[in-house]
C-alpha positions as CSV (number, residue, x, y, z in Angstrom):
1,M,-39.1,19.3,17.1
2,T,-36.7,22.1,16.1
3,D,-37.1,25.2,13.8
4,R,-33.8,24.8,12.0
5,P,-34.3,23.1,8.6
6,L,-32.8,19.7,8.0
7,R,-30.4,20.0,5.1
8,L,-29.4,16.8,3.3
9,F,-27.0,16.0,0.4
10,N,-28.9,14.8,-2.6
11,S,-26.7,12.5,-4.7
12,L,-28.9,13.1,-7.8
13,N,-28.0,16.8,-8.2
14,R,-24.9,16.7,-5.9
15,T,-26.1,19.6,-3.8
16,Q,-27.2,20.0,-0.2
17,E,-30.8,21.1,0.1
18,D,-33.5,21.7,2.7
19,F,-35.7,18.6,3.4
20,V,-39.2,19.5,2.2
21,P,-41.6,16.5,2.6
22,V,-43.9,15.4,-0.1
23,H,-46.7,15.1,2.5
24,P,-46.8,17.8,5.3
25,W,-44.9,16.6,8.4
26,E,-44.5,13.0,7.0
27,A,-41.2,11.5,6.0
28,R,-41.2,8.4,3.8
29,V,-37.9,6.7,3.5
30,Y,-36.8,3.6,1.6
31,T,-33.5,1.8,2.3
32,C,-32.0,-0.8,0.1
33,G,-31.7,-3.9,2.3
34,P,-29.5,-7.0,2.2
35,T,-29.4,-9.8,-0.2
36,V,-29.8,-12.7,2.2
37,Y,-27.4,-15.2,0.6
38,N,-24.7,-14.8,3.3
39,Y,-24.0,-12.9,6.5
40,A,-23.6,-9.1,6.5
41,H,-20.1,-7.8,7.1
42,I,-19.6,-4.7,9.1
43,G,-19.1,-2.6,6.0
44,N,-22.7,-3.6,4.9
45,M,-24.0,-2.6,8.4
46,R,-22.6,1.0,8.0
47,A,-25.5,1.7,5.6
48,Y,-28.1,0.8,8.2
49,V,-26.4,2.8,11.0
50,F,-26.5,5.8,8.6
51,A,-30.2,5.2,7.6
52,D,-31.1,4.8,11.3
53,V,-29.5,8.1,12.2
54,L,-31.3,9.7,9.3
55,G,-34.6,8.3,10.5
56,R,-33.9,9.4,14.1
57,S,-33.0,12.9,12.9
58,L,-36.3,13.1,11.0
59,S,-38.1,12.1,14.1
60,W,-36.0,14.7,16.1
61,K,-37.3,17.3,13.6
62,G,-40.9,16.4,14.3
63,Y,-41.7,14.3,11.2
64,D,-43.9,11.2,11.3
65,L,-41.5,8.7,9.9
66,T,-42.4,5.7,7.7
67,H,-39.2,3.7,7.0
68,I,-39.1,0.7,4.7
69,I,-36.1,-1.7,4.5
70,N,-36.3,-4.5,1.9
71,I,-35.0,-8.0,2.0
72,T,-33.8,-9.3,-1.3
73,D,-34.4,-13.0,-1.5
74,V,-34.4,-13.3,-5.3
75,G,-33.1,-11.6,-8.4
76,H,-29.8,-10.2,-7.3
77,L,-27.1,-11.7,-9.5
78,T,-23.5,-12.4,-8.6
79,D,-22.5,-9.3,-10.6
80,D,-24.4,-6.1,-9.9
81,A,-24.1,-5.3,-13.6
82,D,-26.7,-7.9,-14.6
83,A,-24.4,-10.9,-15.2
84,G,-23.9,-14.3,-13.5
85,E,-26.1,-16.4,-11.3
86,D,-28.8,-15.4,-8.8
87,K,-26.9,-15.1,-5.5
88,L,-29.5,-17.1,-3.6
89,E,-29.7,-19.9,-6.2
90,K,-25.9,-20.2,-6.2
91,A,-25.9,-20.4,-2.4
92,A,-28.5,-23.1,-2.4
93,A,-26.7,-25.1,-5.1
94,G,-23.7,-25.3,-2.8
95,S,-25.5,-26.4,0.3
96,Q,-27.9,-29.0,1.6
97,R,-30.6,-26.5,2.4
98,S,-33.4,-25.1,0.2
99,I,-33.2,-21.5,-1.0
100,W,-36.1,-20.6,1.3
101,E,-34.2,-22.0,4.3
102,I,-31.0,-20.0,3.3
103,A,-33.0,-16.8,3.0
104,A,-34.7,-17.3,6.4
105,H,-31.4,-18.1,8.1
106,Y,-29.5,-15.0,6.8
107,T,-32.5,-12.8,7.3
108,D,-32.6,-13.7,11.0
109,A,-28.8,-13.2,11.3
110,F,-29.1,-9.7,9.7
111,K,-32.0,-8.7,12.0
112,A,-29.9,-9.9,15.0
113,D,-27.1,-7.5,13.9
114,V,-29.7,-4.7,13.5
115,R,-30.8,-5.2,17.1
116,A,-27.2,-5.4,18.4
117,L,-26.5,-2.0,16.8
118,N,-29.6,-0.5,18.4
119,I,-31.0,0.3,14.9
120,R,-34.7,1.0,15.2
121,Q,-37.0,-1.4,13.5
122,P,-38.5,-0.1,10.2
123,A,-42.2,0.4,9.7
124,R,-42.0,-2.7,7.5
125,W,-39.5,-5.3,6.3
126,S,-40.5,-5.7,2.7
127,V,-39.6,-9.2,1.3
128,A,-39.1,-9.3,-2.5
129,T,-40.8,-12.6,-3.1
130,D,-44.0,-11.2,-1.4
131,Y,-44.4,-8.8,-4.4
132,I,-43.9,-11.0,-7.5
133,A,-47.4,-10.3,-8.8
134,E,-46.9,-6.6,-8.4
135,M,-43.5,-6.8,-10.1
136,I,-45.1,-8.5,-13.1
137,D,-47.8,-5.9,-13.3
138,F,-45.2,-3.1,-13.1
139,A,-43.2,-4.6,-15.9
140,K,-46.3,-5.1,-18.1
141,S,-47.2,-1.4,-17.6
142,I,-43.8,-0.3,-19.1
143,A,-43.0,-3.1,-21.4
144,D,-44.6,-1.7,-24.6
145,K,-42.8,1.7,-24.6
146,H,-39.6,0.9,-22.7
147,C,-38.7,-2.8,-23.0
148,Y,-37.8,-5.5,-25.5
149,Q,-37.5,-9.2,-25.2
150,L,-34.5,-11.4,-25.8
151,E,-34.1,-15.1,-25.3
152,S,-32.7,-14.5,-21.8
153,G,-35.5,-12.2,-20.7
154,L,-37.2,-8.8,-20.8
155,Y,-34.7,-5.9,-21.1
156,F,-35.2,-2.2,-20.3
157,D,-34.1,0.2,-23.1
158,V,-32.3,3.0,-21.3
159,S,-32.5,5.3,-24.4
160,T,-36.3,5.6,-23.8
161,V,-35.9,7.8,-20.7
162,A,-34.2,11.1,-20.3
163,D,-31.0,11.7,-18.3
164,Y,-30.2,8.0,-17.8
165,G,-27.2,7.5,-15.5
166,R,-27.1,11.1,-14.1
167,L,-26.8,9.6,-10.6
168,A,-23.9,7.4,-11.7
169,R,-22.1,10.4,-13.0
170,A,-21.6,11.4,-9.4
171,V,-18.8,8.8,-9.5
172,T,-17.2,9.8,-12.8
173,E,-18.1,12.4,-15.3
174,D,-18.3,9.7,-18.0
175,G,-20.8,7.7,-16.0
176,E,-20.7,4.0,-15.1
177,G,-18.8,1.7,-17.4
178,R,-19.0,-1.6,-15.6
179,I,-21.9,-3.0,-17.7
180,D,-22.4,-6.5,-18.8
181,T,-22.4,-7.4,-22.5
182,V,-25.4,-9.5,-23.6
183,E,-25.8,-10.4,-27.2
184,G,-28.8,-8.6,-28.7
185,K,-28.9,-5.7,-26.3
186,R,-29.7,-2.4,-28.0
187,N,-27.5,-0.4,-25.6
188,A,-24.7,-1.5,-23.4
189,A,-26.4,-0.1,-20.3
190,D,-29.8,-1.9,-20.9
191,F,-30.7,-4.2,-18.0
192,A,-33.0,-7.1,-17.3
193,I,-36.5,-6.5,-15.9
194,W,-37.3,-10.2,-16.0
195,R,-34.8,-13.1,-16.5
196,T,-36.3,-16.2,-18.1
197,T,-35.1,-19.6,-16.9
198,P,-32.8,-21.2,-19.6
199,A,-34.2,-24.2,-21.4
200,G,-33.5,-27.4,-19.5
201,E,-32.9,-25.6,-16.2
202,T,-35.1,-25.3,-13.1
203,R,-34.7,-22.7,-10.4
204,Q,-36.0,-23.1,-6.9
205,M,-37.5,-19.6,-7.2
206,E,-39.3,-19.0,-10.5
207,W,-42.7,-17.8,-11.6
208,D,-44.8,-17.7,-14.8
209,S,-44.9,-14.4,-16.6
210,P,-45.8,-13.0,-20.1
211,W,-42.1,-13.3,-21.0
212,G,-41.7,-16.9,-19.9
213,R,-41.1,-18.7,-16.6
214,G,-38.3,-17.0,-14.6
215,A,-37.6,-14.4,-11.9
216,P,-37.6,-10.7,-11.6
217,G,-34.5,-8.5,-11.9
218,W,-33.0,-7.0,-8.8
219,H,-33.6,-3.4,-9.9
220,L,-37.3,-4.0,-10.5
221,E,-37.9,-5.2,-7.0
222,C,-37.0,-1.9,-5.3
223,S,-39.0,0.2,-7.7
224,V,-42.1,-1.9,-7.1
225,M,-41.8,-2.1,-3.3
226,G,-41.0,1.6,-3.0
227,E,-44.0,2.6,-5.1
228,K,-46.3,0.0,-3.5
229,L,-45.5,0.9,0.1
230,L,-44.6,4.6,0.0
231,G,-46.1,5.9,-3.3
232,F,-44.3,7.9,-6.0
233,P,-42.8,10.3,-5.3
234,F,-41.6,9.5,-1.7
235,D,-39.1,11.5,0.2
236,I,-35.8,9.8,0.5
237,H,-34.1,6.7,-0.9
238,T,-30.9,5.5,0.8
239,G,-28.2,3.0,0.1
240,G,-24.5,2.3,0.0
241,I,-22.4,4.3,-2.5
242,D,-22.0,1.1,-4.6
243,H,-25.7,1.3,-5.4
244,R,-25.1,4.8,-6.9
245,E,-23.4,3.2,-9.8
246,I,-25.9,0.8,-11.3
247,H,-28.7,-0.3,-9.1
248,H,-30.2,3.1,-8.3
249,P,-29.8,4.6,-11.8
250,N,-31.7,1.6,-13.1
251,E,-34.4,2.0,-10.4
252,I,-34.7,5.7,-11.5
253,A,-35.1,4.7,-15.1
254,Q,-37.9,2.3,-14.2
255,N,-39.6,4.9,-12.0
256,Q,-39.5,7.4,-14.9
257,A,-41.1,4.9,-17.2
258,F,-43.8,3.9,-14.7
259,C,-44.7,7.5,-14.0
260,G,-44.4,8.7,-17.6
261,C,-41.9,11.3,-16.4
262,G,-39.4,13.2,-18.5
263,S,-36.3,15.0,-17.4
264,L,-34.8,14.5,-14.0
265,D,-34.6,18.2,-13.5
266,E,-37.9,17.7,-11.7
267,A,-36.8,15.9,-8.5
268,T,-40.1,14.0,-8.2
269,H,-39.4,12.3,-11.6
270,S,-36.8,9.9,-10.1
271,G,-39.4,8.2,-7.8
272,A,-37.7,9.7,-4.7
273,R,-37.1,13.4,-4.1
274,I,-33.7,12.9,-2.4
275,W,-31.2,10.1,-3.0
276,M,-28.6,9.6,-0.2
277,H,-25.6,7.3,-0.1
278,N,-23.1,6.4,2.6
279,N,-19.5,5.9,1.7
280,F,-17.4,2.7,2.1
281,L,-15.9,1.2,5.2
282,V,-12.4,0.0,4.1
283,E,-10.1,-2.5,5.8
284,R,-6.6,-2.8,4.4
285,S,-6.2,-6.5,5.1
286,G,-9.0,-7.4,2.7
287,K,-11.3,-9.0,5.3
288,M,-14.2,-6.8,4.3
289,S,-14.9,-9.1,1.4
290,K,-17.2,-12.1,2.0
291,S,-14.9,-14.2,-0.2
292,S,-12.1,-13.9,2.4
293,G,-13.4,-16.7,4.7
294,E,-13.5,-15.2,8.2
295,F,-14.7,-11.8,7.0
296,L,-15.4,-9.0,9.5
297,R,-18.8,-9.7,10.9
298,L,-20.4,-8.1,14.0
299,P,-20.3,-11.4,16.0
300,L,-16.5,-11.5,15.3
301,L,-16.1,-8.1,17.0
302,V,-18.0,-9.4,20.0
303,K,-15.9,-12.6,20.0
304,K,-12.8,-10.4,20.3
305,G,-14.3,-8.5,23.2
306,Y,-15.9,-5.4,21.5
307,H,-19.4,-4.4,22.2
308,P,-21.5,-3.8,19.0
309,L,-22.2,-0.3,20.0
310,A,-18.4,0.5,19.8
311,Y,-18.8,-0.1,16.1
312,R,-21.8,2.2,16.0
313,M,-19.6,4.8,17.7
314,M,-16.9,4.2,15.2
315,C,-19.3,4.9,12.3
316,L,-20.7,8.1,13.9
317,Q,-17.2,9.5,14.5
318,A,-17.0,9.9,10.7
319,H,-19.4,11.7,8.4
320,Y,-21.6,9.2,6.5
321,R,-20.3,10.5,3.1
322,S,-16.6,10.1,4.0
323,E,-14.7,6.9,3.6
324,L,-14.1,5.3,6.9
325,E,-11.1,3.0,7.6
326,F,-11.6,0.2,10.0
327,S,-8.8,-0.8,12.4
328,W,-8.8,-2.6,15.7
329,E,-7.0,0.4,17.3
330,G,-9.8,2.7,16.0
331,L,-12.5,0.3,17.4
332,E,-10.7,0.3,20.7
333,A,-10.7,4.1,20.8
334,A,-14.4,4.2,19.9
335,L,-15.1,1.7,22.8
336,T,-13.2,3.8,25.2
337,R,-15.1,6.9,24.2
338,L,-18.4,5.1,24.6
339,K,-17.3,3.9,28.1
340,R,-16.6,7.4,29.2
341,M,-20.0,8.5,28.1
342,V,-21.7,5.6,29.9
343,M,-19.7,6.4,33.1
344,A,-20.9,10.0,32.9
345,V,-24.5,9.0,32.3
346,E,-24.4,6.5,35.2
347,R,-24.1,9.5,37.6
348,L,-27.5,10.6,36.4
349,S,-29.2,7.1,36.6
350,D,-31.1,8.1,39.8
351,A,-32.3,11.4,38.4
352,P,-36.0,11.3,37.4
353,A,-36.6,11.4,33.6
354,G,-38.5,14.6,32.6
355,A,-39.1,16.9,29.8
356,A,-36.1,19.1,28.8
357,H,-36.8,22.8,29.0
358,D,-34.7,25.9,28.4
359,H,-31.7,26.2,30.6
360,P,-29.0,28.8,29.9
361,K,-26.2,26.3,30.4
362,F,-27.6,23.9,27.8
363,A,-28.9,26.3,25.2
364,P,-25.6,26.7,23.4
365,V,-25.0,22.9,23.6
366,L,-28.4,22.0,22.1
367,A,-27.9,24.7,19.4
368,K,-24.5,23.1,18.5
369,F,-26.1,19.7,18.4
370,D,-29.1,20.8,16.3
371,E,-26.8,22.7,13.9
372,A,-24.6,19.6,13.4
373,I,-27.5,17.2,12.8
374,S,-29.2,19.8,10.5
375,D,-26.0,20.1,8.5
376,D,-26.4,16.8,6.5
377,L,-26.2,14.6,9.7
378,N,-22.8,15.8,10.9
379,T,-22.5,13.2,13.6
380,P,-18.8,13.9,14.5
381,I,-19.8,17.4,15.7
382,A,-23.0,16.1,17.3
383,L,-20.9,13.7,19.4
384,T,-18.8,16.5,20.7
385,A,-22.0,18.4,21.6
386,L,-23.2,15.4,23.5
387,E,-19.9,15.3,25.4
388,D,-20.2,19.0,26.1
389,A,-23.6,18.4,27.6
390,L,-22.2,15.6,29.8
391,A,-19.5,17.9,31.1
392,V,-22.0,20.6,32.2
393,K,-21.8,20.9,36.0
394,K,-24.0,22.4,38.8
395,V,-27.3,21.9,37.1
396,D,-30.5,20.0,38.1
397,P,-29.7,16.3,37.3
398,A,-33.2,15.8,35.9
399,I,-32.7,18.6,33.4
400,K,-29.3,17.3,32.4
401,R,-30.7,13.8,32.0
402,A,-33.5,15.1,29.8
403,V,-31.1,16.9,27.6
404,I,-28.8,13.9,27.2
405,E,-31.8,11.7,26.4
406,R,-32.9,14.1,23.6
407,M,-29.4,13.9,22.0
408,D,-29.1,10.2,22.5
409,A,-32.4,9.6,20.8
410,V,-30.8,10.9,17.6
411,L,-27.4,9.2,18.0
412,G,-29.0,5.9,19.1
413,F,-26.7,4.5,21.8
414,G,-29.3,3.9,24.4
415,L,-27.0,5.3,27.0
416,F,-29.4,5.1,30.0
417,A,-29.9,1.4,29.3
418,L,-26.1,0.7,29.3
419,T,-23.6,0.1,32.0
420,R,-19.9,-0.2,32.0
421,R,-20.3,-3.8,32.9
422,D,-22.4,-4.3,29.7
423,L,-19.5,-3.0,27.7
424,R,-16.9,-5.3,29.3
425,L,-17.1,-8.4,27.1
426,R,-14.8,-11.3,27.6
427,P,-12.8,-12.2,24.4
428,A,-13.5,-15.8,23.4
429,S,-9.7,-16.4,23.2
430,A,-9.1,-15.3,26.8
431,A,-7.1,-17.8,28.8
432,I,-8.4,-16.8,32.2
433,T,-11.8,-16.8,33.8
434,E,-13.5,-13.9,35.6
435,E,-13.4,-16.0,38.8
436,E,-9.6,-16.3,38.5
437,I,-9.3,-12.5,37.9
438,E,-11.3,-11.7,41.0
439,A,-9.1,-14.1,43.1
440,E,-6.0,-12.4,41.8
441,L,-7.5,-8.9,42.5
442,A,-8.4,-10.0,46.1
443,E,-4.8,-11.1,46.6
444,R,-3.6,-7.8,45.1
445,R,-5.8,-5.8,47.5
446,E,-4.3,-7.7,50.4
447,A,-0.8,-6.9,49.1
448,R,-1.6,-3.2,48.7
449,A,-3.1,-3.1,52.2
450,A,0.1,-4.5,53.6
451,K,2.1,-2.0,51.5
452,D,3.7,-4.9,49.6
453,F,3.8,-2.9,46.4
454,E,6.3,-5.3,44.7
455,R,3.9,-8.2,45.0
456,S,1.0,-5.9,44.0
457,D,2.8,-4.9,40.8
458,A,3.7,-8.5,40.1
459,I,0.0,-9.5,40.2
460,R,-0.9,-6.6,38.0
461,D,1.8,-7.6,35.5
462,R,0.7,-11.2,35.7
463,L,-2.9,-10.2,34.8
464,A,-1.7,-8.0,32.0
465,A,0.2,-10.9,30.5
466,R,-3.1,-12.8,30.3
467,G,-5.0,-10.0,28.7
468,V,-6.5,-8.2,31.8
469,E,-5.8,-4.5,32.4
470,V,-6.1,-3.6,36.1
471,M,-7.7,-0.1,36.6
472,D,-7.1,1.2,40.1
473,G,-9.7,3.6,41.2
474,D,-12.4,2.3,38.8
475,P,-15.5,0.8,40.4
476,L,-15.2,-2.2,38.1
477,G,-11.6,-2.7,38.9
478,W,-10.5,-4.3,35.6
479,E,-11.0,-4.4,31.8
480,W,-10.2,-6.9,29.1
481,T,-7.5,-6.1,26.7
482,L,-6.5,-8.0,23.6
483,G,-3.0,-9.1,22.6
484,E,-3.8,-10.8,19.3
485,Q,-6.4,-8.9,17.3
486,A,-5.9,-10.0,13.7
């Protein structure tokens, strides 16, 4: 717990403000989770690294955290702007598996990525299809004043709430224009609360409702689960910057209708007091898109020899609100930085873990770290503070370990559970085994002992040609390198 207030950027009013909890010393956070029709690419995972650091920072500040991440297994269409097919229904139609099997498979894969990135488990994973009855009740409560029915479903009339789209105007002053045109809609921005199954069709996921048999809209799901599990208003709602355009404005409109709220000048009227969004991860070759075939997934990074926590490091080296460009060179640099931290921490592995207390050498470092985290989660500066702490010399190792553990609890690397050997992953494409490497290194040691440096250099070059970098003076002796990284 620290005295410095945590200041966070609120996308709704585009200002940085002190975090003031709705309930004293509680922090209730809702994060928009994945639509489980496919694997998550690494750009998707940036949102959960960000939300994890937010949750860890709230814990660092002494708040009792309740964090909810939803799993969307129904209702999210192929176009976020309320057009096209349900993503899960489309995926099921193109496979030999049921929609339930597809949802379970990709949910498991997503949770595996969460574990690999050392993202803390939320208080609850809320699954959309577990809340259908609550969604119908929510829609019934707002239907008379705020909705109208068309043949295709129940639609929300955005003109019935004040300040619709204020959040989207954080993107452009004119608001969001990418809205689907549906015949009969009163306003271009109106959106489906409930989508009825067309005559003659059958969906794998559909339920009876007052508006016909069908399925809920994607936007309705998050409003319902947020209210049910955290209560309105809760403290913070997070998601990717793409949600700031359509999904979150529509959530806010539903929340206003449900609460009978007026202008969004009252922060509590949006359902959450603070709305936070991480920026995009971009990759110039186009492999960030799931339509590109072998898109960039976390297991692909591992396959190429990069530990998942190198990607976490890469994310934290940029502020969450800044665009981050992915490159293999950048990932390599992030891995090297992580290795250096782990090497420094290994020297403290035998030190007893204990409570950190005031120490003159660490006071300015901890102040720098706290100031950075308190300044809207400025992780790039917080990382340098951690490195400053690792560089402090001539102090009690137990005190130093306690300080590092406090910082690491926020940044989430799990440094004291890592070793350099853990970070040395063999690329799947490597054409040499670890046994062959060790044999070559044994021969090289013999050559060096005999002062046959020409033969020693030849062995080193031979290994380099096969993707192995020899590191003289390092206890591990060698590291993998990659020639072909595309």
